[in-house]
PyMOL Python script that loads the backbone (N, CA, C, O; Angstrom):
from pymol import cmd

cmd.read_pdbstr("""\
ATOM      1  N   UNK A   1     139.602 -33.647 115.686  1.00  0.00           N
ATOM      2  CA  UNK A   1     139.616 -33.588 114.235  1.00  0.00           C
ATOM      3  C   UNK A   1     138.949 -34.867 113.734  1.00  0.00           C
ATOM      4  O   UNK A   1     138.013 -35.356 114.365  1.00  0.00           O
ATOM      5  N   UNK A   2     139.399 -35.398 112.648  1.00  0.00           N
ATOM      6  CA  UNK A   2     138.786 -36.595 112.079  1.00  0.00           C
ATOM      7  C   UNK A   2     139.353 -37.828 112.770  1.00  0.00           C
ATOM      8  O   UNK A   2     140.563 -38.054 112.739  1.00  0.00           O
ATOM      9  N   UNK A   3     138.496 -38.623 113.392  1.00  0.00           N
ATOM     10  CA  UNK A   3     138.968 -39.778 114.152  1.00  0.00           C
ATOM     11  C   UNK A   3     138.652 -41.100 113.480  1.00  0.00           C
ATOM     12  O   UNK A   3     139.366 -42.082 113.683  1.00  0.00           O
ATOM     13  N   UNK A   4     137.603 -41.141 112.690  1.00  0.00           N
ATOM     14  CA  UNK A   4     137.204 -42.402 112.072  1.00  0.00           C
ATOM     15  C   UNK A   4     136.944 -42.177 110.594  1.00  0.00           C
ATOM     16  O   UNK A   4     136.953 -41.048 110.103  1.00  0.00           O
ATOM     17  N   UNK A   5     136.715 -43.266 109.907  1.00  0.00           N
ATOM     18  CA  UNK A   5     136.390 -43.170 108.492  1.00  0.00           C
ATOM     19  C   UNK A   5     134.897 -42.950 108.273  1.00  0.00           C
ATOM     20  O   UNK A   5     134.439 -42.952 107.130  1.00  0.00           O
ATOM     21  N   UNK A   6     134.128 -42.760 109.346  1.00  0.00           N
ATOM     22  CA  UNK A   6     132.687 -42.540 109.212  1.00  0.00           C
ATOM     23  C   UNK A   6     132.364 -41.253 108.471  1.00  0.00           C
ATOM     24  O   UNK A   6     131.285 -41.125 107.893  1.00  0.00           O
ATOM     25  N   UNK A   7     133.290 -40.297 108.482  1.00  0.00           N
ATOM     26  CA  UNK A   7     133.043 -39.017 107.828  1.00  0.00           C
ATOM     27  C   UNK A   7     133.292 -39.064 106.317  1.00  0.00           C
ATOM     28  O   UNK A   7     132.880 -38.153 105.599  1.00  0.00           O
ATOM     29  N   UNK A   8     133.955 -40.108 105.829  1.00  0.00           N
ATOM     30  CA  UNK A   8     134.251 -40.222 104.402  1.00  0.00           C
ATOM     31  C   UNK A   8     132.936 -40.263 103.621  1.00  0.00           C
ATOM     32  O   UNK A   8     131.967 -40.890 104.050  1.00  0.00           O
ATOM     33  N   UNK A   9     132.918 -39.595 102.484  1.00  0.00           N
ATOM     34  CA  UNK A   9     131.761 -39.511 101.585  1.00  0.00           C
ATOM     35  C   UNK A   9     130.615 -38.678 102.157  1.00  0.00           C
ATOM     36  O   UNK A   9     129.490 -38.758 101.664  1.00  0.00           O
ATOM     37  N   UNK A  10     130.882 -37.899 103.168  1.00  0.00           N
ATOM     38  CA  UNK A  10     129.871 -36.999 103.729  1.00  0.00           C
ATOM     39  C   UNK A  10     130.238 -35.560 103.385  1.00  0.00           C
ATOM     40  O   UNK A  10     131.404 -35.243 103.149  1.00  0.00           O
ATOM     41  N   UNK A  11     129.238 -34.704 103.361  1.00  0.00           N
ATOM     42  CA  UNK A  11     129.484 -33.291 103.090  1.00  0.00           C
ATOM     43  C   UNK A  11     130.015 -32.629 104.352  1.00  0.00           C
ATOM     44  O   UNK A  11     129.434 -32.759 105.430  1.00  0.00           O
ATOM     45  N   UNK A  12     131.127 -31.918 104.202  1.00  0.00           N
ATOM     46  CA  UNK A  12     131.748 -31.249 105.344  1.00  0.00           C
ATOM     47  C   UNK A  12     131.899 -29.760 105.057  1.00  0.00           C
ATOM     48  O   UNK A  12     131.964 -29.327 103.906  1.00  0.00           O
ATOM     49  N   UNK A  13     131.953 -29.002 106.134  1.00  0.00           N
ATOM     50  CA  UNK A  13     132.244 -27.573 106.066  1.00  0.00           C
ATOM     51  C   UNK A  13     133.579 -27.367 106.764  1.00  0.00           C
ATOM     52  O   UNK A  13     133.795 -27.861 107.871  1.00  0.00           O
ATOM     53  N   UNK A  14     134.468 -26.637 106.113  1.00  0.00           N
ATOM     54  CA  UNK A  14     135.814 -26.413 106.638  1.00  0.00           C
ATOM     55  C   UNK A  14     136.062 -24.915 106.722  1.00  0.00           C
ATOM     56  O   UNK A  14     135.840 -24.185 105.755  1.00  0.00           O
ATOM     57  N   UNK A  15     136.519 -24.463 107.873  1.00  0.00           N
ATOM     58  CA  UNK A  15     136.981 -23.088 108.036  1.00  0.00           C
ATOM     59  C   UNK A  15     138.497 -23.162 108.145  1.00  0.00           C
ATOM     60  O   UNK A  15     139.030 -23.871 108.998  1.00  0.00           O
ATOM     61  N   UNK A  16     139.183 -22.434 107.285  1.00  0.00           N
ATOM     62  CA  UNK A  16     140.644 -22.470 107.293  1.00  0.00           C
ATOM     63  C   UNK A  16     141.211 -21.346 108.158  1.00  0.00           C
ATOM     64  O   UNK A  16     140.513 -20.393 108.504  1.00  0.00           O
ATOM     65  N   UNK A  17     142.474 -21.481 108.493  1.00  0.00           N
ATOM     66  CA  UNK A  17     143.141 -20.470 109.320  1.00  0.00           C
ATOM     67  C   UNK A  17     143.187 -19.110 108.638  1.00  0.00           C
ATOM     68  O   UNK A  17     143.245 -18.079 109.307  1.00  0.00           O
ATOM     69  N   UNK A  18     143.160 -19.107 107.300  1.00  0.00           N
ATOM     70  CA  UNK A  18     143.173 -17.838 106.575  1.00  0.00           C
ATOM     71  C   UNK A  18     141.757 -17.360 106.244  1.00  0.00           C
ATOM     72  O   UNK A  18     141.559 -16.572 105.319  1.00  0.00           O
ATOM     73  N   UNK A  19     140.772 -17.850 107.016  1.00  0.00           N
ATOM     74  CA  UNK A  19     139.389 -17.348 107.009  1.00  0.00           C
ATOM     75  C   UNK A  19     138.590 -17.701 105.757  1.00  0.00           C
ATOM     76  O   UNK A  19     137.725 -16.934 105.334  1.00  0.00           O
ATOM     77  N   UNK A  20     138.874 -18.848 105.169  1.00  0.00           N
ATOM     78  CA  UNK A  20     138.075 -19.306 104.035  1.00  0.00           C
ATOM     79  C   UNK A  20     137.055 -20.331 104.520  1.00  0.00           C
ATOM     80  O   UNK A  20     137.332 -21.110 105.432  1.00  0.00           O
ATOM     81  N   UNK A  21     135.882 -20.326 103.910  1.00  0.00           N
ATOM     82  CA  UNK A  21     134.825 -21.285 104.228  1.00  0.00           C
ATOM     83  C   UNK A  21     134.639 -22.185 103.012  1.00  0.00           C
ATOM     84  O   UNK A  21     134.185 -21.733 101.961  1.00  0.00           O
ATOM     85  N   UNK A  22     134.991 -23.459 103.162  1.00  0.00           N
ATOM     86  CA  UNK A  22     134.966 -24.403 102.046  1.00  0.00           C
ATOM     87  C   UNK A  22     134.006 -25.537 102.380  1.00  0.00           C
ATOM     88  O   UNK A  22     134.043 -26.096 103.476  1.00  0.00           O
ATOM     89  N   UNK A  23     133.146 -25.871 101.421  1.00  0.00           N
ATOM     90  CA  UNK A  23     132.174 -26.953 101.575  1.00  0.00           C
ATOM     91  C   UNK A  23     132.413 -27.952 100.457  1.00  0.00           C
ATOM     92  O   UNK A  23     132.600 -27.568  99.302  1.00  0.00           O
ATOM     93  N   UNK A  24     132.408 -29.244 100.801  1.00  0.00           N
ATOM     94  CA  UNK A  24     132.594 -30.274  99.789  1.00  0.00           C
ATOM     95  C   UNK A  24     132.400 -31.658 100.377  1.00  0.00           C
ATOM     96  O   UNK A  24     132.145 -31.812 101.571  1.00  0.00           O
ATOM     97  N   UNK A  25     132.522 -32.661  99.525  1.00  0.00           N
ATOM     98  CA  UNK A  25     132.393 -34.053  99.952  1.00  0.00           C
ATOM     99  C   UNK A  25     133.758 -34.576 100.357  1.00  0.00           C
ATOM    100  O   UNK A  25     134.689 -34.580  99.552  1.00  0.00           O
ATOM    101  N   UNK A  26     133.881 -35.016 101.598  1.00  0.00           N
ATOM    102  CA  UNK A  26     135.152 -35.521 102.103  1.00  0.00           C
ATOM    103  C   UNK A  26     135.480 -36.843 101.426  1.00  0.00           C
ATOM    104  O   UNK A  26     134.685 -37.782 101.466  1.00  0.00           O
ATOM    105  N   UNK A  27     136.649 -36.915 100.805  1.00  0.00           N
ATOM    106  CA  UNK A  27     137.077 -38.133 100.115  1.00  0.00           C
ATOM    107  C   UNK A  27     138.233 -38.833 100.813  1.00  0.00           C
ATOM    108  O   UNK A  27     138.437 -40.031 100.618  1.00  0.00           O
ATOM    109  N   UNK A  28     138.988 -38.102 101.620  1.00  0.00           N
ATOM    110  CA  UNK A  28     140.093 -38.747 102.317  1.00  0.00           C
ATOM    111  C   UNK A  28     140.820 -37.795 103.231  1.00  0.00           C
ATOM    112  O   UNK A  28     140.679 -36.576 103.134  1.00  0.00           O
ATOM    113  N   UNK A  29     141.616 -38.385 104.140  1.00  0.00           N
ATOM    114  CA  UNK A  29     142.461 -37.605 105.041  1.00  0.00           C
ATOM    115  C   UNK A  29     143.617 -38.488 105.483  1.00  0.00           C
ATOM    116  O   UNK A  29     143.562 -39.708 105.334  1.00  0.00           O
ATOM    117  N   UNK A  30     144.654 -37.882 106.021  1.00  0.00           N
ATOM    118  CA  UNK A  30     145.807 -38.654 106.473  1.00  0.00           C
ATOM    119  C   UNK A  30     146.135 -38.335 107.929  1.00  0.00           C
ATOM    120  O   UNK A  30     145.401 -37.608 108.599  1.00  0.00           O
ATOM    121  N   UNK A  31     147.251 -38.892 108.408  1.00  0.00           N
ATOM    122  CA  UNK A  31     147.634 -38.732 109.814  1.00  0.00           C
ATOM    123  C   UNK A  31     148.011 -37.299 110.158  1.00  0.00           C
ATOM    124  O   UNK A  31     148.105 -36.963 111.338  1.00  0.00           O
ATOM    125  N   UNK A  32     148.230 -36.450 109.167  1.00  0.00           N
ATOM    126  CA  UNK A  32     148.565 -35.047 109.401  1.00  0.00           C
ATOM    127  C   UNK A  32     147.341 -34.144 109.286  1.00  0.00           C
ATOM    128  O   UNK A  32     147.465 -32.920 109.321  1.00  0.00           O
ATOM    129  N   UNK A  33     146.166 -34.742 109.151  1.00  0.00           N
ATOM    130  CA  UNK A  33     144.886 -34.043 109.017  1.00  0.00           C
ATOM    131  C   UNK A  33     144.766 -33.280 107.701  1.00  0.00           C
ATOM    132  O   UNK A  33     143.921 -32.394 107.574  1.00  0.00           O
ATOM    133  N   UNK A  34     145.609 -33.618 106.715  1.00  0.00           N
ATOM    134  CA  UNK A  34     145.395 -33.099 105.368  1.00  0.00           C
ATOM    135  C   UNK A  34     144.114 -33.750 104.849  1.00  0.00           C
ATOM    136  O   UNK A  34     143.892 -34.940 105.073  1.00  0.00           O
ATOM    137  N   UNK A  35     143.272 -32.985 104.161  1.00  0.00           N
ATOM    138  CA  UNK A  35     142.008 -33.538 103.678  1.00  0.00           C
ATOM    139  C   UNK A  35     141.861 -33.327 102.176  1.00  0.00           C
ATOM    140  O   UNK A  35     142.420 -32.397 101.596  1.00  0.00           O
ATOM    141  N   UNK A  36     141.093 -34.218 101.571  1.00  0.00           N
ATOM    142  CA  UNK A  36     140.735 -34.113 100.162  1.00  0.00           C
ATOM    143  C   UNK A  36     139.222 -33.993 100.106  1.00  0.00           C
ATOM    144  O   UNK A  36     138.506 -34.845 100.632  1.00  0.00           O
ATOM    145  N   UNK A  37     138.733 -32.931  99.467  1.00  0.00           N
ATOM    146  CA  UNK A  37     137.295 -32.751  99.275  1.00  0.00           C
ATOM    147  C   UNK A  37     137.003 -32.674  97.782  1.00  0.00           C
ATOM    148  O   UNK A  37     137.785 -32.128  97.004  1.00  0.00           O
ATOM    149  N   UNK A  38     135.864 -33.231  97.405  1.00  0.00           N
ATOM    150  CA  UNK A  38     135.457 -33.273  96.005  1.00  0.00           C
ATOM    151  C   UNK A  38     134.185 -32.453  95.832  1.00  0.00           C
ATOM    152  O   UNK A  38     133.428 -32.255  96.783  1.00  0.00           O
ATOM    153  N   UNK A  39     133.956 -31.976  94.603  1.00  0.00           N
ATOM    154  CA  UNK A  39     132.775 -31.144  94.316  1.00  0.00           C
ATOM    155  C   UNK A  39     132.686 -29.996  95.311  1.00  0.00           C
ATOM    156  O   UNK A  39     131.607 -29.680  95.812  1.00  0.00           O
ATOM    157  N   UNK A  40     133.810 -29.383  95.590  1.00  0.00           N
ATOM    158  CA  UNK A  40     133.861 -28.356  96.632  1.00  0.00           C
ATOM    159  C   UNK A  40     133.657 -26.959  96.057  1.00  0.00           C
ATOM    160  O   UNK A  40     133.829 -26.707  94.865  1.00  0.00           O
ATOM    161  N   UNK A  41     133.283 -26.070  96.963  1.00  0.00           N
ATOM    162  CA  UNK A  41     133.173 -24.654  96.615  1.00  0.00           C
ATOM    163  C   UNK A  41     133.516 -23.828  97.851  1.00  0.00           C
ATOM    164  O   UNK A  41     133.366 -24.278  98.987  1.00  0.00           O
ATOM    165  N   UNK A  42     133.975 -22.620  97.597  1.00  0.00           N
ATOM    166  CA  UNK A  42     134.244 -21.687  98.686  1.00  0.00           C
ATOM    167  C   UNK A  42     133.053 -20.750  98.807  1.00  0.00           C
ATOM    168  O   UNK A  42     132.511 -20.283  97.806  1.00  0.00           O
ATOM    169  N   UNK A  43     132.657 -20.482 100.036  1.00  0.00           N
ATOM    170  CA  UNK A  43     131.596 -19.509 100.296  1.00  0.00           C
ATOM    171  C   UNK A  43     132.266 -18.217 100.748  1.00  0.00           C
ATOM    172  O   UNK A  43     132.874 -18.150 101.817  1.00  0.00           O
ATOM    173  N   UNK A  44     132.141 -17.200  99.911  1.00  0.00           N
ATOM    174  CA  UNK A  44     132.748 -15.902 100.208  1.00  0.00           C
ATOM    175  C   UNK A  44     131.638 -14.973 100.690  1.00  0.00           C
ATOM    176  O   UNK A  44     130.745 -14.605  99.926  1.00  0.00           O
ATOM    177  N   UNK A  45     131.705 -14.604 101.957  1.00  0.00           N
ATOM    178  CA  UNK A  45     130.680 -13.759 102.576  1.00  0.00           C
ATOM    179  C   UNK A  45     131.101 -12.293 102.516  1.00  0.00           C
ATOM    180  O   UNK A  45     132.272 -11.961 102.700  1.00  0.00           O
ATOM    181  N   UNK A  46     130.127 -11.427 102.256  1.00  0.00           N
ATOM    182  CA  UNK A  46     130.393  -9.986 102.242  1.00  0.00           C
ATOM    183  C   UNK A  46     129.090  -9.243 102.527  1.00  0.00           C
ATOM    184  O   UNK A  46     128.026  -9.851 102.643  1.00  0.00           O
ATOM    185  N   UNK A  47     129.191  -7.937 102.636  1.00  0.00           N
ATOM    186  CA  UNK A  47     128.007  -7.105 102.860  1.00  0.00           C
ATOM    187  C   UNK A  47     127.098  -7.098 101.629  1.00  0.00           C
ATOM    188  O   UNK A  47     125.923  -6.747 101.732  1.00  0.00           O
ATOM    189  N   UNK A  48     127.632  -7.481 100.466  1.00  0.00           N
ATOM    190  CA  UNK A  48     126.840  -7.534  99.240  1.00  0.00           C
ATOM    191  C   UNK A  48     126.143  -8.881  99.054  1.00  0.00           C
ATOM    192  O   UNK A  48     125.279  -9.011  98.187  1.00  0.00           O
ATOM    193  N   UNK A  49     126.502  -9.867  99.843  1.00  0.00           N
ATOM    194  CA  UNK A  49     125.896 -11.191  99.727  1.00  0.00           C
ATOM    195  C   UNK A  49     126.951 -12.278  99.752  1.00  0.00           C
ATOM    196  O   UNK A  49     128.139 -12.004  99.920  1.00  0.00           O
ATOM    197  N   UNK A  50     126.506 -13.516  99.583  1.00  0.00           N
ATOM    198  CA  UNK A  50     127.404 -14.654  99.590  1.00  0.00           C
ATOM    199  C   UNK A  50     127.626 -15.124  98.163  1.00  0.00           C
ATOM    200  O   UNK A  50     126.679 -15.258  97.388  1.00  0.00           O
ATOM    201  N   UNK A  51     128.881 -15.374  97.824  1.00  0.00           N
ATOM    202  CA  UNK A  51     129.234 -15.854  96.492  1.00  0.00           C
ATOM    203  C   UNK A  51     129.834 -17.244  96.625  1.00  0.00           C
ATOM    204  O   UNK A  51     130.667 -17.487  97.498  1.00  0.00           O
ATOM    205  N   UNK A  52     129.404 -18.163  95.749  1.00  0.00           N
ATOM    206  CA  UNK A  52     129.983 -19.507  95.715  1.00  0.00           C
ATOM    207  C   UNK A  52     131.034 -19.545  94.611  1.00  0.00           C
ATOM    208  O   UNK A  52     130.744 -19.257  93.450  1.00  0.00           O
ATOM    209  N   UNK A  53     132.255 -19.904  94.990  1.00  0.00           N
ATOM    210  CA  UNK A  53     133.353 -20.020  94.032  1.00  0.00           C
ATOM    211  C   UNK A  53     133.671 -21.503  93.874  1.00  0.00           C
ATOM    212  O   UNK A  53     134.152 -22.120  94.824  1.00  0.00           O
ATOM    213  N   UNK A  54     133.418 -22.103  92.696  1.00  0.00           N
ATOM    214  CA  UNK A  54     133.675 -23.532  92.519  1.00  0.00           C
ATOM    215  C   UNK A  54     135.169 -23.845  92.612  1.00  0.00           C
ATOM    216  O   UNK A  54     136.004 -23.129  92.059  1.00  0.00           O
ATOM    217  N   UNK A  55     135.487 -24.929  93.324  1.00  0.00           N
ATOM    218  CA  UNK A  55     136.876 -25.362  93.481  1.00  0.00           C
ATOM    219  C   UNK A  55     137.113 -26.759  92.915  1.00  0.00           C
ATOM    220  O   UNK A  55     138.239 -27.087  92.539  1.00  0.00           O
ATOM    221  N   UNK A  56     136.066 -27.589  92.848  1.00  0.00           N
ATOM    222  CA  UNK A  56     136.219 -28.955  92.355  1.00  0.00           C
ATOM    223  C   UNK A  56     136.926 -29.839  93.366  1.00  0.00           C
ATOM    224  O   UNK A  56     136.639 -29.776  94.562  1.00  0.00           O
ATOM    225  N   UNK A  57     137.858 -30.669  92.883  1.00  0.00           N
ATOM    226  CA  UNK A  57     138.657 -31.518  93.763  1.00  0.00           C
ATOM    227  C   UNK A  57     139.718 -30.651  94.411  1.00  0.00           C
ATOM    228  O   UNK A  57     140.455 -29.947  93.721  1.00  0.00           O
ATOM    229  N   UNK A  58     139.800 -30.696  95.743  1.00  0.00           N
ATOM    230  CA  UNK A  58     140.629 -29.727  96.460  1.00  0.00           C
ATOM    231  C   UNK A  58     141.329 -30.408  97.629  1.00  0.00           C
ATOM    232  O   UNK A  58     140.722 -31.204  98.345  1.00  0.00           O
ATOM    233  N   UNK A  59     142.599 -30.095  97.817  1.00  0.00           N
ATOM    234  CA  UNK A  59     143.387 -30.619  98.932  1.00  0.00           C
ATOM    235  C   UNK A  59     143.678 -29.465  99.886  1.00  0.00           C
ATOM    236  O   UNK A  59     144.116 -28.395  99.465  1.00  0.00           O
ATOM    237  N   UNK A  60     143.430 -29.693 101.174  1.00  0.00           N
ATOM    238  CA  UNK A  60     143.689 -28.666 102.187  1.00  0.00           C
ATOM    239  C   UNK A  60     144.662 -29.239 103.203  1.00  0.00           C
ATOM    240  O   UNK A  60     144.425 -30.304 103.774  1.00  0.00           O
ATOM    241  N   UNK A  61     145.751 -28.529 103.424  1.00  0.00           N
ATOM    242  CA  UNK A  61     146.741 -28.972 104.412  1.00  0.00           C
ATOM    243  C   UNK A  61     146.149 -28.914 105.816  1.00  0.00           C
ATOM    244  O   UNK A  61     145.421 -27.985 106.164  1.00  0.00           O
ATOM    245  N   UNK A  62     146.474 -29.911 106.600  1.00  0.00           N
ATOM    246  CA  UNK A  62     145.945 -30.003 107.952  1.00  0.00           C
ATOM    247  C   UNK A  62     146.305 -28.827 108.830  1.00  0.00           C
ATOM    248  O   UNK A  62     145.510 -28.416 109.675  1.00  0.00           O
ATOM    249  N   UNK A  63     147.512 -28.271 108.639  1.00  0.00           N
ATOM    250  CA  UNK A  63     147.916 -27.139 109.484  1.00  0.00           C
ATOM    251  C   UNK A  63     147.202 -25.849 109.108  1.00  0.00           C
ATOM    252  O   UNK A  63     147.372 -24.830 109.778  1.00  0.00           O
ATOM    253  N   UNK A  64     146.400 -25.882 108.037  1.00  0.00           N
ATOM    254  CA  UNK A  64     145.626 -24.706 107.638  1.00  0.00           C
ATOM    255  C   UNK A  64     144.139 -24.851 107.993  1.00  0.00           C
ATOM    256  O   UNK A  64     143.340 -23.972 107.671  1.00  0.00           O
ATOM    257  N   UNK A  65     143.769 -25.947 108.649  1.00  0.00           N
ATOM    258  CA  UNK A  65     142.368 -26.172 109.014  1.00  0.00           C
ATOM    259  C   UNK A  65     142.138 -25.716 110.447  1.00  0.00           C
ATOM    260  O   UNK A  65     142.790 -26.199 111.373  1.00  0.00           O
ATOM    261  N   UNK A  66     141.205 -24.782 110.627  1.00  0.00           N
ATOM    262  CA  UNK A  66     140.839 -24.324 111.969  1.00  0.00           C
ATOM    263  C   UNK A  66     139.690 -25.160 112.518  1.00  0.00           C
ATOM    264  O   UNK A  66     139.719 -25.575 113.677  1.00  0.00           O
ATOM    265  N   UNK A  67     138.662 -25.412 111.677  1.00  0.00           N
ATOM    266  CA  UNK A  67     137.472 -26.162 112.093  1.00  0.00           C
ATOM    267  C   UNK A  67     136.998 -27.002 110.917  1.00  0.00           C
ATOM    268  O   UNK A  67     137.000 -26.547 109.773  1.00  0.00           O
ATOM    269  N   UNK A  68     136.592 -28.230 111.212  1.00  0.00           N
ATOM    270  CA  UNK A  68     135.968 -29.077 110.191  1.00  0.00           C
ATOM    271  C   UNK A  68     134.823 -29.832 110.847  1.00  0.00           C
ATOM    272  O   UNK A  68     134.947 -30.310 111.975  1.00  0.00           O
ATOM    273  N   UNK A  69     133.711 -29.934 110.134  1.00  0.00           N
ATOM    274  CA  UNK A  69     132.568 -30.658 110.679  1.00  0.00           C
ATOM    275  C   UNK A  69     131.608 -31.067 109.587  1.00  0.00           C
ATOM    276  O   UNK A  69     131.594 -30.489 108.500  1.00  0.00           O
ATOM    277  N   UNK A  70     130.804 -32.072 109.889  1.00  0.00           N
ATOM    278  CA  UNK A  70     129.809 -32.530 108.928  1.00  0.00           C
ATOM    279  C   UNK A  70     128.730 -31.471 108.762  1.00  0.00           C
ATOM    280  O   UNK A  70     128.283 -30.866 109.737  1.00  0.00           O
ATOM    281  N   UNK A  71     128.319 -31.253 107.528  1.00  0.00           N
ATOM    282  CA  UNK A  71     127.300 -30.258 107.210  1.00  0.00           C
ATOM    283  C   UNK A  71     125.950 -30.954 107.077  1.00  0.00           C
ATOM    284  O   UNK A  71     125.825 -31.939 106.349  1.00  0.00           O
ATOM    285  N   UNK A  72     124.953 -30.450 107.769  1.00  0.00           N
ATOM    286  CA  UNK A  72     123.596 -30.970 107.648  1.00  0.00           C
ATOM    287  C   UNK A  72     123.017 -30.404 106.352  1.00  0.00           C
ATOM    288  O   UNK A  72     122.629 -29.237 106.293  1.00  0.00           O
ATOM    289  N   UNK A  73     122.963 -31.233 105.324  1.00  0.00           N
ATOM    290  CA  UNK A  73     122.546 -30.762 104.000  1.00  0.00           C
ATOM    291  C   UNK A  73     121.090 -30.301 103.972  1.00  0.00           C
ATOM    292  O   UNK A  73     120.754 -29.368 103.243  1.00  0.00           O
ATOM    293  N   UNK A  74     120.225 -30.940 104.754  1.00  0.00           N
ATOM    294  CA  UNK A  74     118.816 -30.533 104.776  1.00  0.00           C
ATOM    295  C   UNK A  74     118.671 -29.123 105.333  1.00  0.00           C
ATOM    296  O   UNK A  74     117.935 -28.307 104.777  1.00  0.00           O
ATOM    297  N   UNK A  75     119.365 -28.835 106.422  1.00  0.00           N
ATOM    298  CA  UNK A  75     119.312 -27.481 106.988  1.00  0.00           C
ATOM    299  C   UNK A  75     119.981 -26.473 106.059  1.00  0.00           C
ATOM    300  O   UNK A  75     119.509 -25.345 105.912  1.00  0.00           O
ATOM    301  N   UNK A  76     121.080 -26.886 105.436  1.00  0.00           N
ATOM    302  CA  UNK A  76     121.811 -25.991 104.537  1.00  0.00           C
ATOM    303  C   UNK A  76     120.946 -25.579 103.343  1.00  0.00           C
ATOM    304  O   UNK A  76     121.011 -24.436 102.892  1.00  0.00           O
ATOM    305  N   UNK A  77     120.141 -26.506 102.837  1.00  0.00           N
ATOM    306  CA  UNK A  77     119.272 -26.210 101.693  1.00  0.00           C
ATOM    307  C   UNK A  77     118.153 -25.238 102.052  1.00  0.00           C
ATOM    308  O   UNK A  77     117.581 -24.607 101.164  1.00  0.00           O
ATOM    309  N   UNK A  78     117.834 -25.107 103.329  1.00  0.00           N
ATOM    310  CA  UNK A  78     116.775 -24.198 103.763  1.00  0.00           C
ATOM    311  C   UNK A  78     117.252 -22.750 103.873  1.00  0.00           C
ATOM    312  O   UNK A  78     116.435 -21.840 104.015  1.00  0.00           O
ATOM    313  N   UNK A  79     118.548 -22.532 103.809  1.00  0.00           N
ATOM    314  CA  UNK A  79     119.094 -21.177 103.942  1.00  0.00           C
ATOM    315  C   UNK A  79     118.957 -20.439 102.615  1.00  0.00           C
ATOM    316  O   UNK A  79     119.326 -20.967 101.566  1.00  0.00           O
ATOM    317  N   UNK A  80     118.435 -19.237 102.660  1.00  0.00           N
ATOM    318  CA  UNK A  80     118.319 -18.389 101.472  1.00  0.00           C
ATOM    319  C   UNK A  80     119.611 -17.577 101.338  1.00  0.00           C
ATOM    320  O   UNK A  80     119.714 -16.460 101.845  1.00  0.00           O
ATOM    321  N   UNK A  81     120.588 -18.159 100.647  1.00  0.00           N
ATOM    322  CA  UNK A  81     121.888 -17.511 100.521  1.00  0.00           C
ATOM    323  C   UNK A  81     121.826 -16.221  99.705  1.00  0.00           C
ATOM    324  O   UNK A  81     122.696 -15.361  99.847  1.00  0.00           O
ATOM    325  N   UNK A  82     120.803 -16.077  98.849  1.00  0.00           N
ATOM    326  CA  UNK A  82     120.704 -14.861  98.034  1.00  0.00           C
ATOM    327  C   UNK A  82     120.423 -13.625  98.883  1.00  0.00           C
ATOM    328  O   UNK A  82     120.754 -12.510  98.480  1.00  0.00           O
ATOM    329  N   UNK A  83     119.820 -13.812 100.045  1.00  0.00           N
ATOM    330  CA  UNK A  83     119.530 -12.664 100.909  1.00  0.00           C
ATOM    331  C   UNK A  83     120.472 -12.576 102.112  1.00  0.00           C
ATOM    332  O   UNK A  83     120.327 -11.688 102.953  1.00  0.00           O
ATOM    333  N   UNK A  84     121.427 -13.488 102.191  1.00  0.00           N
ATOM    334  CA  UNK A  84     122.349 -13.521 103.327  1.00  0.00           C
ATOM    335  C   UNK A  84     123.437 -12.461 103.170  1.00  0.00           C
ATOM    336  O   UNK A  84     124.105 -12.398 102.139  1.00  0.00           O
ATOM    337  N   UNK A  85     123.609 -11.641 104.186  1.00  0.00           N
ATOM    338  CA  UNK A  85     124.659 -10.620 104.214  1.00  0.00           C
ATOM    339  C   UNK A  85     125.481 -10.846 105.472  1.00  0.00           C
ATOM    340  O   UNK A  85     124.922 -11.064 106.546  1.00  0.00           O
ATOM    341  N   UNK A  86     126.797 -10.797 105.351  1.00  0.00           N
ATOM    342  CA  UNK A  86     127.661 -11.028 106.514  1.00  0.00           C
ATOM    343  C   UNK A  86     129.013 -10.381 106.284  1.00  0.00           C
ATOM    344  O   UNK A  86     129.444 -10.202 105.145  1.00  0.00           O
ATOM    345  N   UNK A  87     129.666 -10.040 107.358  1.00  0.00           N
ATOM    346  CA  UNK A  87     131.030  -9.538 107.268  1.00  0.00           C
ATOM    347  C   UNK A  87     131.955 -10.721 106.986  1.00  0.00           C
ATOM    348  O   UNK A  87     131.692 -11.829 107.455  1.00  0.00           O
ATOM    349  N   UNK A  88     133.028 -10.507 106.233  1.00  0.00           N
ATOM    350  CA  UNK A  88     133.982 -11.593 105.987  1.00  0.00           C
ATOM    351  C   UNK A  88     134.569 -12.098 107.305  1.00  0.00           C
ATOM    352  O   UNK A  88     134.699 -11.343 108.269  1.00  0.00           O
ATOM    353  N   UNK A  89     134.916 -13.372 107.333  1.00  0.00           N
ATOM    354  CA  UNK A  89     135.545 -13.949 108.516  1.00  0.00           C
ATOM    355  C   UNK A  89     136.916 -13.326 108.741  1.00  0.00           C
ATOM    356  O   UNK A  89     137.561 -12.862 107.801  1.00  0.00           O
ATOM    357  N   UNK A  90     137.348 -13.321 109.982  1.00  0.00           N
ATOM    358  CA  UNK A  90     138.690 -12.843 110.326  1.00  0.00           C
ATOM    359  C   UNK A  90     139.633 -14.045 110.374  1.00  0.00           C
ATOM    360  O   UNK A  90     139.195 -15.171 110.612  1.00  0.00           O
ATOM    361  N   UNK A  91     140.922 -13.808 110.150  1.00  0.00           N
ATOM    362  CA  UNK A  91     141.910 -14.881 110.221  1.00  0.00           C
ATOM    363  C   UNK A  91     141.903 -15.491 111.613  1.00  0.00           C
ATOM    364  O   UNK A  91     141.685 -14.798 112.607  1.00  0.00           O
ATOM    365  N   UNK A  92     142.144 -16.790 111.672  1.00  0.00           N
ATOM    366  CA  UNK A  92     142.179 -17.504 112.948  1.00  0.00           C
ATOM    367  C   UNK A  92     143.584 -17.395 113.522  1.00  0.00           C
ATOM    368  O   UNK A  92     144.567 -17.695 112.845  1.00  0.00           O
ATOM    369  N   UNK A  93     143.668 -16.964 114.771  1.00  0.00           N
ATOM    370  CA  UNK A  93     144.958 -16.858 115.442  1.00  0.00           C
ATOM    371  C   UNK A  93     145.119 -18.044 116.369  1.00  0.00           C
ATOM    372  O   UNK A  93     144.222 -18.355 117.152  1.00  0.00           O
ATOM    373  N   UNK A  94     146.265 -18.710 116.282  1.00  0.00           N
ATOM    374  CA  UNK A  94     146.531 -19.868 117.153  1.00  0.00           C
ATOM    375  C   UNK A  94     147.334 -19.436 118.345  1.00  0.00           C
ATOM    376  O   UNK A  94     147.662 -20.260 119.199  1.00  0.00           O
TER     377      UNK A  94
END
""", "prot")
cmd.dss("prot")
cmd.show_as("cartoon", "prot")
cmd.util.cbc("prot")
cmd.orient("prot")
């Protein structure tokens, strides 16, 4: 998970246990892996396309995080989300 403060102020992508995809700027985390992201949005994938749902400042409990990683913003900007079609993610089973 997050081991150093090097990830602070970087854009991260988070997949939650309940199959949500959240992107935002990491502002903080604690010893329980709870995270705070700013300027965040949820990416909702479907067969009709991808929808961005603005969330703003958002706190995610550590026990609800399945995957977190730094997002390469240059590569992300090259993706044509308007033509992207995908099945919704499935819940993560531990």
